[in-house]
mmCIF file as gemmi writes it, N, C-alpha and C atoms, coordinates in Angstrom:
data_model
loop_
_atom_site.group_PDB
_atom_site.id
_atom_site.type_symbol
_atom_site.label_atom_id
_atom_site.label_alt_id
_atom_site.label_comp_id
_atom_site.label_asym_id
_atom_site.label_entity_id
_atom_site.label_seq_id
_atom_site.pdbx_PDB_ins_code
_atom_site.Cartn_x
_atom_site.Cartn_y
_atom_site.Cartn_z
_atom_site.occupancy
_atom_site.B_iso_or_equiv
_atom_site.pdbx_formal_charge
_atom_site.auth_seq_id
_atom_site.auth_asym_id
_atom_site.pdbx_PDB_model_num
ATOM 1 N N . MET Axp A 1 ? 7.892 -14.226 -77.373 1 0 ? 1 A 1
ATOM 2 C CA . MET Axp A 1 ? 7.215 -13.199 -76.707 1 0 ? 1 A 1
ATOM 3 C C . MET Axp A 1 ? 6.065 -12.73 -77.561 1 0 ? 1 A 1
ATOM 4 N N . TRP Axp A 2 ? 4.928 -12.397 -76.997 1 0 ? 2 A 1
ATOM 5 C CA . TRP Axp A 2 ? 3.733 -11.997 -77.891 1 0 ? 2 A 1
ATOM 6 C C . TRP Axp A 2 ? 3.723 -10.428 -77.874 1 0 ? 2 A 1
ATOM 7 N N . ILE Axp A 3 ? 3.489 -10.058 -79.15 1 0 ? 3 A 1
ATOM 8 C CA . ILE Axp A 3 ? 3.225 -8.636 -79.322 1 0 ? 3 A 1
ATOM 9 C C . ILE Axp A 3 ? 1.866 -8.392 -79.692 1 0 ? 3 A 1
ATOM 10 N N . ILE Axp A 4 ? 1.243 -7.586 -78.794 1 0 ? 4 A 1
ATOM 11 C CA . ILE Axp A 4 ? -0.259 -7.204 -78.914 1 0 ? 4 A 1
ATOM 12 C C . ILE Axp A 4 ? -0.265 -5.79 -79.674 1 0 ? 4 A 1
ATOM 13 N N . PRO Axp A 5 ? -1.011 -5.815 -80.882 1 0 ? 5 A 1
ATOM 14 C CA . PRO Axp A 5 ? -1.172 -4.417 -81.448 1 0 ? 5 A 1
ATOM 15 C C . PRO Axp A 5 ? -1.91 -3.432 -80.646 1 0 ? 5 A 1
ATOM 16 N N . SER Axp A 6 ? -1.533 -2.122 -80.728 1 0 ? 6 A 1
ATOM 17 C CA . SER Axp A 6 ? -2.083 -1.076 -79.96 1 0 ? 6 A 1
ATOM 18 C C . SER Axp A 6 ? -3.583 -1.011 -80.164 1 0 ? 6 A 1
ATOM 19 N N . TRP Axp A 7 ? -4.069 -1.333 -81.453 1 0 ? 7 A 1
ATOM 20 C CA . TRP Axp A 7 ? -5.546 -1.175 -81.573 1 0 ? 7 A 1
ATOM 21 C C . TRP Axp A 7 ? -6.263 -2.149 -80.812 1 0 ? 7 A 1
ATOM 22 N N . ALA Axp A 8 ? -5.695 -3.305 -80.615 1 0 ? 8 A 1
ATOM 23 C CA . ALA Axp A 8 ? -6.341 -4.351 -79.903 1 0 ? 8 A 1
ATOM 24 C C . ALA Axp A 8 ? -6.573 -3.994 -78.374 1 0 ? 8 A 1
ATOM 25 N N . ILE Axp A 9 ? -5.455 -3.346 -77.831 1 0 ? 9 A 1
ATOM 26 C CA . ILE Axp A 9 ? -5.439 -2.96 -76.521 1 0 ? 9 A 1
ATOM 27 C C . ILE Axp A 9 ? -6.539 -1.775 -76.31 1 0 ? 9 A 1
ATOM 28 N N . GLY Axp A 10 ? -6.464 -0.869 -77.277 1 0 ? 10 A 1
ATOM 29 C CA . GLY Axp A 10 ? -7.486 0.171 -77.122 1 0 ? 10 A 1
ATOM 30 C C . GLY Axp A 10 ? -8.871 -0.262 -77.336 1 0 ? 10 A 1
ATOM 31 N N . THR Axp A 11 ? -9.14 -1.171 -78.102 1 0 ? 11 A 1
ATOM 32 C CA . THR Axp A 11 ? -10.459 -1.823 -78.404 1 0 ? 11 A 1
ATOM 33 C C . THR Axp A 11 ? -10.936 -2.346 -77.018 1 0 ? 11 A 1
ATOM 34 N N . ALA Axp A 12 ? -9.916 -3.161 -76.618 1 0 ? 12 A 1
ATOM 35 C CA . ALA Axp A 12 ? -10.376 -3.808 -75.226 1 0 ? 12 A 1
ATOM 36 C C . ALA Axp A 12 ? -10.672 -2.99 -74.101 1 0 ? 12 A 1
ATOM 37 N N . PHE Axp A 13 ? -9.865 -1.745 -73.989 1 0 ? 13 A 1
ATOM 38 C CA . PHE Axp A 13 ? -10.174 -0.787 -73.146 1 0 ? 13 A 1
ATOM 39 C C . PHE Axp A 13 ? -11.529 -0.142 -73.34 1 0 ? 13 A 1
ATOM 40 N N . VAL Axp A 14 ? -11.884 0.181 -74.601 1 0 ? 14 A 1
ATOM 41 C CA . VAL Axp A 14 ? -13.09 0.961 -74.703 1 0 ? 14 A 1
ATOM 42 C C . VAL Axp A 14 ? -14.224 -0.08 -74.481 1 0 ? 14 A 1
ATOM 43 N N . VAL Axp A 15 ? -14.188 -1.324 -74.741 1 0 ? 15 A 1
ATOM 44 C CA . VAL Axp A 15 ? -15.222 -2.348 -74.442 1 0 ? 15 A 1
ATOM 45 C C . VAL Axp A 15 ? -15.367 -2.456 -72.971 1 0 ? 15 A 1
ATOM 46 N N . CYS Axp A 16 ? -14.291 -2.544 -72.136 1 0 ? 16 A 1
ATOM 47 C CA . CYS Axp A 16 ? -14.367 -2.517 -70.699 1 0 ? 16 A 1
ATOM 48 C C . CYS Axp A 16 ? -14.917 -1.35 -70.161 1 0 ? 16 A 1
ATOM 49 N N . VAL Axp A 17 ? -14.745 -0.076 -70.681 1 0 ? 17 A 1
ATOM 50 C CA . VAL Axp A 17 ? -15.331 1.116 -70.167 1 0 ? 17 A 1
ATOM 51 C C . VAL Axp A 17 ? -16.888 1.108 -70.547 1 0 ? 17 A 1
ATOM 52 N N . VAL Axp A 18 ? -17.249 0.665 -71.62 1 0 ? 18 A 1
ATOM 53 C CA . VAL Axp A 18 ? -18.638 0.678 -71.938 1 0 ? 18 A 1
ATOM 54 C C . VAL Axp A 18 ? -19.347 -0.339 -71.089 1 0 ? 18 A 1
ATOM 55 N N . ALA Axp A 19 ? -18.782 -1.568 -70.844 1 0 ? 19 A 1
ATOM 56 C CA . ALA Axp A 19 ? -19.36 -2.435 -69.952 1 0 ? 19 A 1
ATOM 57 C C . ALA Axp A 19 ? -19.582 -1.889 -68.517 1 0 ? 19 A 1
ATOM 58 N N . CYS Axp A 20 ? -18.527 -1.247 -68.098 1 0 ? 20 A 1
ATOM 59 C CA . CYS Axp A 20 ? -18.582 -0.741 -66.783 1 0 ? 20 A 1
ATOM 60 C C . CYS Axp A 20 ? -19.67 0.454 -66.56 1 0 ? 20 A 1
ATOM 61 N N . ALA Axp A 21 ? -19.735 1.183 -67.721 1 0 ? 21 A 1
ATOM 62 C CA . ALA Axp A 21 ? -20.683 2.259 -67.652 1 0 ? 21 A 1
ATOM 63 C C . ALA Axp A 21 ? -22.128 1.574 -67.545 1 0 ? 21 A 1
ATOM 64 N N . GLN Axp A 22 ? -22.442 0.509 -68.313 1 0 ? 22 A 1
ATOM 65 C CA . GLN Axp A 22 ? -23.709 -0.126 -68.318 1 0 ? 22 A 1
ATOM 66 C C . GLN Axp A 22 ? -23.879 -0.707 -66.938 1 0 ? 22 A 1
ATOM 67 N N . VAL Axp A 23 ? -23.053 -1.316 -66.306 1 0 ? 23 A 1
ATOM 68 C CA . VAL Axp A 23 ? -23.143 -1.852 -64.894 1 0 ? 23 A 1
ATOM 69 C C . VAL Axp A 23 ? -23.624 -0.718 -63.947 1 0 ? 23 A 1
ATOM 70 N N . VAL Axp A 24 ? -22.824 0.451 -64.01 1 0 ? 24 A 1
ATOM 71 C CA . VAL Axp A 24 ? -23.083 1.496 -63.185 1 0 ? 24 A 1
ATOM 72 C C . VAL Axp A 24 ? -24.595 2.091 -63.326 1 0 ? 24 A 1
ATOM 73 N N . VAL Axp A 25 ? -24.833 2.146 -64.666 1 0 ? 25 A 1
ATOM 74 C CA . VAL Axp A 25 ? -26.298 2.704 -64.789 1 0 ? 25 A 1
ATOM 75 C C . VAL Axp A 25 ? -27.365 1.697 -64.353 1 0 ? 25 A 1
ATOM 76 N N . ARG Axp A 26 ? -27.21 0.47 -64.597 1 0 ? 26 A 1
ATOM 77 C CA . ARG Axp A 26 ? -28.129 -0.579 -64.065 1 0 ? 26 A 1
ATOM 78 C C . ARG Axp A 26 ? -28.173 -0.557 -62.552 1 0 ? 26 A 1
ATOM 79 N N . ARG Axp A 27 ? -27.03 -0.437 -61.871 1 0 ? 27 A 1
ATOM 80 C CA . ARG Axp A 27 ? -27.194 -0.373 -60.45 1 0 ? 27 A 1
ATOM 81 C C . ARG Axp A 27 ? -27.704 0.871 -59.918 1 0 ? 27 A 1
ATOM 82 N N . LEU Axp A 28 ? -27.496 2.053 -60.674 1 0 ? 28 A 1
ATOM 83 C CA . LEU Axp A 28 ? -28.291 3.208 -60.293 1 0 ? 28 A 1
ATOM 84 C C . LEU Axp A 28 ? -29.79 3.066 -60.227 1 0 ? 28 A 1
ATOM 85 N N . ILE Axp A 29 ? -30.207 2.506 -61.432 1 0 ? 29 A 1
ATOM 86 C CA . ILE Axp A 29 ? -31.627 2.252 -61.659 1 0 ? 29 A 1
ATOM 87 C C . ILE Axp A 29 ? -32.188 1.354 -60.546 1 0 ? 29 A 1
ATOM 88 N N . GLY Axp A 30 ? -31.37 0.073 -60.36 1 0 ? 30 A 1
ATOM 89 C CA . GLY Axp A 30 ? -31.885 -0.833 -59.459 1 0 ? 30 A 1
ATOM 90 C C . GLY Axp A 30 ? -32.035 -0.353 -57.915 1 0 ? 30 A 1
ATOM 91 N N . SER Axp A 31 ? -30.899 0.532 -57.528 1 0 ? 31 A 1
ATOM 92 C CA . SER Axp A 31 ? -30.943 1.065 -56.256 1 0 ? 31 A 1
ATOM 93 C C . SER Axp A 31 ? -31.961 2.166 -56.049 1 0 ? 31 A 1
ATOM 94 N N . THR Axp A 32 ? -32.232 2.764 -57.09 1 0 ? 32 A 1
ATOM 95 C CA . THR Axp A 32 ? -33.278 3.972 -57.028 1 0 ? 32 A 1
ATOM 96 C C . THR Axp A 32 ? -34.762 3.277 -56.883 1 0 ? 32 A 1
ATOM 97 N N . VAL Axp A 33 ? -34.922 2.229 -57.574 1 0 ? 33 A 1
ATOM 98 C CA . VAL Axp A 33 ? -36.195 1.657 -57.582 1 0 ? 33 A 1
ATOM 99 C C . VAL Axp A 33 ? -36.385 0.843 -56.305 1 0 ? 33 A 1
ATOM 100 N N . LYS Axp A 34 ? -35.342 0.073 -55.695 1 0 ? 34 A 1
ATOM 101 C CA . LYS Axp A 34 ? -35.453 -0.715 -54.57 1 0 ? 34 A 1
ATOM 102 C C . LYS Axp A 34 ? -35.581 0.312 -53.406 1 0 ? 34 A 1
ATOM 103 N N . SER Axp A 35 ? -34.779 1.3 -53.248 1 0 ? 35 A 1
ATOM 104 C CA . SER Axp A 35 ? -34.644 2.152 -52.081 1 0 ? 35 A 1
ATOM 105 C C . SER Axp A 35 ? -36.078 2.93 -51.956 1 0 ? 35 A 1
ATOM 106 N N . ALA Axp A 36 ? -36.634 3.278 -53.063 1 0 ? 36 A 1
ATOM 107 C CA . ALA Axp A 36 ? -37.874 4.026 -53.08 1 0 ? 36 A 1
ATOM 108 C C . ALA Axp A 36 ? -39.177 3.138 -52.923 1 0 ? 36 A 1
ATOM 109 N N . GLY Axp A 37 ? -38.921 1.893 -53.425 1 0 ? 37 A 1
ATOM 110 C CA . GLY Axp A 37 ? -40.241 1.047 -53.45 1 0 ? 37 A 1
ATOM 111 C C . GLY Axp A 37 ? -41.241 1.547 -54.374 1 0 ? 37 A 1
ATOM 112 N N . ARG Axp A 38 ? -40.85 2.185 -55.352 1 0 ? 38 A 1
ATOM 113 C CA . ARG Axp A 38 ? -41.803 2.69 -56.329 1 0 ? 38 A 1
ATOM 114 C C . ARG Axp A 38 ? -41.093 2.996 -57.732 1 0 ? 38 A 1
ATOM 115 N N . THR Axp A 39 ? -41.889 3.378 -58.648 1 0 ? 39 A 1
ATOM 116 C CA . THR Axp A 39 ? -41.303 3.47 -59.983 1 0 ? 39 A 1
ATOM 117 C C . THR Axp A 39 ? -40.464 4.79 -60.021 1 0 ? 39 A 1
ATOM 118 N N . LEU Axp A 40 ? -39.67 4.953 -61.068 1 0 ? 40 A 1
ATOM 119 C CA . LEU Axp A 40 ? -38.782 5.987 -61.182 1 0 ? 40 A 1
ATOM 120 C C . LEU Axp A 40 ? -39.55 7.337 -61.442 1 0 ? 40 A 1
ATOM 121 N N . THR Axp A 41 ? -39.167 8.354 -60.758 1 0 ? 41 A 1
ATOM 122 C CA . THR Axp A 41 ? -39.814 9.755 -61.021 1 0 ? 41 A 1
ATOM 123 C C . THR Axp A 41 ? -39.052 10.575 -61.803 1 0 ? 41 A 1
ATOM 124 N N . ASP Axp A 42 ? -39.534 11.656 -62.37 1 0 ? 42 A 1
ATOM 125 C CA . ASP Axp A 42 ? -38.807 12.724 -63.231 1 0 ? 42 A 1
ATOM 126 C C . ASP Axp A 42 ? -37.438 13.127 -62.688 1 0 ? 42 A 1
ATOM 127 N N . PRO Axp A 43 ? -37.329 13.378 -61.449 1 0 ? 43 A 1
ATOM 128 C CA . PRO Axp A 43 ? -36.016 13.702 -60.924 1 0 ? 43 A 1
ATOM 129 C C . PRO Axp A 43 ? -35.134 12.56 -60.978 1 0 ? 43 A 1
ATOM 130 N N . ASP Axp A 44 ? -35.607 11.309 -60.735 1 0 ? 44 A 1
ATOM 131 C CA . ASP Axp A 44 ? -34.696 10.1 -60.842 1 0 ? 44 A 1
ATOM 132 C C . ASP Axp A 44 ? -34.206 9.884 -62.239 1 0 ? 44 A 1
ATOM 133 N N . VAL Axp A 45 ? -35.097 10.087 -63.147 1 0 ? 45 A 1
ATOM 134 C CA . VAL Axp A 45 ? -34.886 9.815 -64.659 1 0 ? 45 A 1
ATOM 135 C C . VAL Axp A 45 ? -33.911 10.875 -65.072 1 0 ? 45 A 1
ATOM 136 N N . ALA Axp A 46 ? -33.999 12.2 -64.655 1 0 ? 46 A 1
ATOM 137 C CA . ALA Axp A 46 ? -33.105 13.162 -64.968 1 0 ? 46 A 1
ATOM 138 C C . ALA Axp A 46 ? -31.811 12.861 -64.417 1 0 ? 46 A 1
ATOM 139 N N . ARG Axp A 47 ? -31.676 12.478 -63.195 1 0 ? 47 A 1
ATOM 140 C CA . ARG Axp A 47 ? -30.186 12.083 -62.63 1 0 ? 47 A 1
ATOM 141 C C . ARG Axp A 47 ? -29.729 10.992 -63.372 1 0 ? 47 A 1
ATOM 142 N N . LEU Axp A 48 ? -30.382 9.957 -63.69 1 0 ? 48 A 1
ATOM 143 C CA . LEU Axp A 48 ? -29.839 8.751 -64.384 1 0 ? 48 A 1
ATOM 144 C C . LEU Axp A 48 ? -29.309 9.197 -65.89 1 0 ? 48 A 1
ATOM 145 N N . THR Axp A 49 ? -30.165 10.084 -66.405 1 0 ? 49 A 1
ATOM 146 C CA . THR Axp A 49 ? -29.82 10.628 -67.875 1 0 ? 49 A 1
ATOM 147 C C . THR Axp A 49 ? -28.693 11.451 -67.889 1 0 ? 49 A 1
ATOM 148 N N . GLN Axp A 50 ? -28.413 12.225 -66.814 1 0 ? 50 A 1
ATOM 149 C CA . GLN Axp A 50 ? -27.265 13.044 -66.549 1 0 ? 50 A 1
ATOM 150 C C . GLN Axp A 50 ? -25.992 12.137 -66.398 1 0 ? 50 A 1
ATOM 151 N N . ALA Axp A 51 ? -26.173 11.094 -65.538 1 0 ? 51 A 1
ATOM 152 C CA . ALA Axp A 51 ? -25.016 10.19 -65.321 1 0 ? 51 A 1
ATOM 153 C C . ALA Axp A 51 ? -24.653 9.397 -66.646 1 0 ? 51 A 1
ATOM 154 N N . LEU Axp A 52 ? -25.681 9.043 -67.442 1 0 ? 52 A 1
ATOM 155 C CA . LEU Axp A 52 ? -25.392 8.397 -68.679 1 0 ? 52 A 1
ATOM 156 C C . LEU Axp A 52 ? -24.711 9.281 -69.59 1 0 ? 52 A 1
ATOM 157 N N . ASP Axp A 53 ? -25.182 10.536 -69.709 1 0 ? 53 A 1
ATOM 158 C CA . ASP Axp A 53 ? -24.599 11.528 -70.573 1 0 ? 53 A 1
ATOM 159 C C . ASP Axp A 53 ? -23.089 11.843 -70.183 1 0 ? 53 A 1
ATOM 160 N N . ASP Axp A 54 ? -22.88 11.924 -69.015 1 0 ? 54 A 1
ATOM 161 C CA . ASP Axp A 54 ? -21.43 12.05 -68.394 1 0 ? 54 A 1
ATOM 162 C C . ASP Axp A 54 ? -20.589 10.797 -68.85 1 0 ? 54 A 1
ATOM 163 N N . MET Axp A 55 ? -21.14 9.682 -68.614 1 0 ? 55 A 1
ATOM 164 C CA . MET Axp A 55 ? -20.372 8.417 -69.187 1 0 ? 55 A 1
ATOM 165 C C . MET Axp A 55 ? -20.028 8.463 -70.625 1 0 ? 55 A 1
ATOM 166 N N . GLN Axp A 56 ? -21.023 8.914 -71.368 1 0 ? 56 A 1
ATOM 167 C CA . GLN Axp A 56 ? -20.832 9.036 -72.8 1 0 ? 56 A 1
ATOM 168 C C . GLN Axp A 56 ? -19.791 9.956 -73.181 1 0 ? 56 A 1
ATOM 169 N N . ARG Axp A 57 ? -19.882 11.129 -72.543 1 0 ? 57 A 1
ATOM 170 C CA . ARG Axp A 57 ? -18.804 12.274 -72.71 1 0 ? 57 A 1
ATOM 171 C C . ARG Axp A 57 ? -17.476 11.741 -72.489 1 0 ? 57 A 1
ATOM 172 N N . ARG Axp A 58 ? -17.268 11.06 -71.211 1 0 ? 58 A 1
ATOM 173 C CA . ARG Axp A 58 ? -16.106 10.509 -70.834 1 0 ? 58 A 1
ATOM 174 C C . ARG Axp A 58 ? -15.545 9.44 -71.72 1 0 ? 58 A 1
ATOM 175 N N . LEU Axp A 59 ? -16.495 8.582 -72.396 1 0 ? 59 A 1
ATOM 176 C CA . LEU Axp A 59 ? -16.061 7.622 -73.325 1 0 ? 59 A 1
ATOM 177 C C . LEU Axp A 59 ? -15.577 8.366 -74.606 1 0 ? 59 A 1
ATOM 178 N N . GLY Axp A 60 ? -16.187 9.27 -75.113 1 0 ? 60 A 1
ATOM 179 C CA . GLY Axp A 60 ? -15.785 10.044 -76.174 1 0 ? 60 A 1
ATOM 180 C C . GLY Axp A 60 ? -14.444 10.59 -75.975 1 0 ? 60 A 1
ATOM 181 N N . GLU Axp A 61 ? -14.109 11.129 -74.926 1 0 ? 61 A 1
ATOM 182 C CA . GLU Axp A 61 ? -12.726 11.613 -74.68 1 0 ? 61 A 1
ATOM 183 C C . GLU Axp A 61 ? -11.847 10.576 -74.591 1 0 ? 61 A 1
ATOM 184 N N . LEU Axp A 62 ? -12.073 9.352 -73.978 1 0 ? 62 A 1
ATOM 185 C CA . LEU Axp A 62 ? -11.127 8.157 -74.117 1 0 ? 62 A 1
ATOM 186 C C . LEU Axp A 62 ? -10.901 7.801 -75.475 1 0 ? 62 A 1
ATOM 187 N N . GLU Axp A 63 ? -11.907 7.805 -76.354 1 0 ? 63 A 1
ATOM 188 C CA . GLU Axp A 63 ? -11.807 7.362 -77.77 1 0 ? 63 A 1
ATOM 189 C C . GLU Axp A 63 ? -10.936 8.275 -78.364 1 0 ? 63 A 1
ATOM 190 N N . GLU Axp A 64 ? -11.012 9.652 -78.225 1 0 ? 64 A 1
ATOM 191 C CA . GLU Axp A 64 ? -10.177 10.587 -78.839 1 0 ? 64 A 1
ATOM 192 C C . GLU Axp A 64 ? -8.666 10.389 -78.339 1 0 ? 64 A 1
ATOM 193 N N . ARG Axp A 65 ? -8.483 10.243 -77.148 1 0 ? 65 A 1
ATOM 194 C CA . ARG Axp A 65 ? -7.047 9.839 -76.563 1 0 ? 65 A 1
ATOM 195 C C . ARG Axp A 65 ? -6.532 8.612 -77.31 1 0 ? 65 A 1
ATOM 196 N N . MET Axp A 66 ? -7.34 7.703 -77.294 1 0 ? 66 A 1
ATOM 197 C CA . MET Axp A 66 ? -6.853 6.452 -78.009 1 0 ? 66 A 1
ATOM 198 C C . MET Axp A 66 ? -6.394 6.615 -79.507 1 0 ? 66 A 1
ATOM 199 N N . ASP Axp A 67 ? -7.337 7.46 -80.158 1 0 ? 67 A 1
ATOM 200 C CA . ASP Axp A 67 ? -6.892 7.598 -81.544 1 0 ? 67 A 1
ATOM 201 C C . ASP Axp A 67 ? -5.766 8.544 -81.658 1 0 ? 67 A 1
ATOM 202 N N . PHE Axp A 68 ? -5.539 9.455 -80.773 1 0 ? 68 A 1
ATOM 203 C CA . PHE Axp A 68 ? -4.172 10.225 -80.783 1 0 ? 68 A 1
ATOM 204 C C . PHE Axp A 68 ? -3.081 9.385 -80.472 1 0 ? 68 A 1
ATOM 205 N N . ALA Axp A 69 ? -3.097 8.567 -79.514 1 0 ? 69 A 1
ATOM 206 C CA . ALA Axp A 69 ? -1.997 7.646 -79.192 1 0 ? 69 A 1
ATOM 207 C C . ALA Axp A 69 ? -1.684 6.84 -80.294 1 0 ? 69 A 1
ATOM 208 N N . GLU Axp A 70 ? -2.698 6.15 -80.982 1 0 ? 70 A 1
ATOM 209 C CA . GLU Axp A 70 ? -2.526 5.191 -82.105 1 0 ? 70 A 1
ATOM 210 C C . GLU Axp A 70 ? -1.751 6.016 -83.304 1 0 ? 70 A 1
ATOM 211 N N . ARG Axp A 71 ? -2.222 7.252 -83.553 1 0 ? 71 A 1
ATOM 212 C CA . ARG Axp A 71 ? -1.518 8.071 -84.703 1 0 ? 71 A 1
ATOM 213 C C . ARG Axp A 71 ? -0.172 8.318 -84.193 1 0 ? 71 A 1
ATOM 214 N N . LEU Axp A 72 ? 0.179 8.599 -82.97 1 0 ? 72 A 1
ATOM 215 C CA . LEU Axp A 72 ? 1.556 8.797 -82.536 1 0 ? 72 A 1
ATOM 216 C C . LEU Axp A 72 ? 2.372 7.573 -82.654 1 0 ? 72 A 1
ATOM 217 N N . LEU Axp A 73 ? 1.789 6.37 -82.263 1 0 ? 73 A 1
ATOM 218 C CA . LEU Axp A 73 ? 2.394 5.03 -82.406 1 0 ? 73 A 1
ATOM 219 C C . LEU Axp A 73 ? 2.698 4.789 -83.965 1 0 ? 73 A 1
ATOM 220 N N . ALA Axp A 74 ? 1.788 5.058 -84.758 1 0 ? 74 A 1
ATOM 221 C CA . ALA Axp A 74 ? 1.996 4.747 -86.156 1 0 ? 74 A 1
ATOM 222 C C . ALA Axp A 74 ? 2.972 5.726 -86.755 1 0 ? 74 A 1
ATOM 223 N N . LYS Axp A 75 ? 3.011 6.959 -86.325 1 0 ? 75 A 1
ATOM 224 C CA . LYS Axp A 75 ? 4.034 7.822 -86.877 1 0 ? 75 A 1
ATOM 225 C C . LYS Axp A 75 ? 5.406 7.482 -86.428 1 0 ? 75 A 1
ATOM 226 N N . GLY Axp A 76 ? 5.581 6.841 -85.265 1 0 ? 76 A 1
ATOM 227 C CA . GLY Axp A 76 ? 6.886 6.512 -84.806 1 0 ? 76 A 1
ATOM 228 C C . GLY Axp A 76 ? 7.335 5.264 -85.426 1 0 ? 76 A 1
ATOM 229 N N . ARG Axp A 77 ? 6.407 4.444 -85.982 1 0 ? 77 A 1
ATOM 230 C CA . ARG Axp A 77 ? 6.985 3.212 -86.711 1 0 ? 77 A 1
ATOM 231 C C . ARG Axp A 77 ? 7.418 3.66 -88.115 1 0 ? 77 A 1
ATOM 232 N N . VAL Axp A 78 ? 6.592 4.686 -88.619 1 0 ? 78 A 1
ATOM 233 C CA . VAL Axp A 78 ? 7.013 5.001 -90.075 1 0 ? 78 A 1
ATOM 234 C C . VAL Axp A 78 ? 8.227 5.794 -90.096 1 0 ? 78 A 1
ATOM 235 N N . GLY Axp A 79 ? 8.338 6.672 -89.163 1 0 ? 79 A 1
ATOM 236 C CA . GLY Axp A 79 ? 9.508 7.564 -89.154 1 0 ? 79 A 1
ATOM 237 C C . GLY Axp A 79 ? 10.834 6.973 -88.707 1 0 ? 79 A 1
């Protein structure tokens, strides 16, 4: 049976979240440009910037949770 280290699972999770965030932002940009048939306006850029900031905030929270879980797991192994 394989034992996968917790850091590997956490790292894979963070990579997946970042990749998904990039896909979401690219689709938002693409749908905005295609639906409008024009270049991005200031409100469009502001909306996309807000979406990106939200994704970065959520990613930061996930990283904090992953670090906390890794510390708990490490403490359980030592104790």
